[in-house]
C-alpha positions in Angstrom: -10.5 -6.3 -4.9 -12.6 -3.2 -4.3 -14.5 -2.1 -7.4 -13.4 1.2 -9.0 -10.3 1.4 -6.8 -6.9 1.5 -8.5 -3.9 -0.4 -7.0 -2.3 2.8 -6.0 -5.4 4.0 -4.2 -5.6 0.6 -2.4 -1.9 0.8 -1.5 -2.5 4.2 0.2 -5.5 2.7 2.1 -3.4 -0.2 3.3 -0.6 2.1 4.4 -2.9 4.3 6.4 -4.8 1.4 7.9 -1.8 0.0 9.9 -2.5 -3.5 8.5 0.8 -3.5 6.6 4.1 -2.8 8.4 6.3 -2.5 5.2 6.2 -1.7 1.6 6.7 -5.4 0.7 3.6 -6.3 2.9 1.6 -3.8 0.9 2.6 -5.4 -2.4 1.8 -8.8 -1.0 -1.6 -7.7 0.3 -2.4 -6.1 -3.1 -1.5 -9.4 -4.9 -3.6 -11.4 -2.5 -6.6 -9.1 -3.2 -6.2 -9.6 -6.9 -4.5 -6.3 -7.8 -1.5 -6.0 -10.1 1.2 -4.9 -7.6 3.6 -4.3 -10.5 2.1 -0.8 -10.8 3.3 0.0 -7.3 6.9 1.1 -8.2 9.1 4.2 -8.0 11.0 5.9 -5.3 8.6 8.7 -4.6 5.6 6.4 -4.3 7.4 3.9 -2.0 8.7 6.8 0.1 5.1 8.2 0.5 3.8 4.8 1.5 6.6 4.2 4.0 5.8 7.6 5.6 2.2 6.6 5.9 3.1 3.3 7.4 5.3 5.0 10.0 2.6 7.5 10.8 0.0 4.8 11.3 2.2 2.8 13.6 2.6 5.9 15.9 -1.1 6.3 16.3 
């Protein structure tokens, strides 16, 4: 877990990094890092993360 980084901020980092290929992989990675992945919910947030995942896979 990165100090002073919220689960949502970390989720966006993971999505941009290309390390996770799906929304469920982001949630699993957060859990493995000690974050509460229950805060990563909602249609708008999941859509934004999926778009970042897609963009990172094209680079």
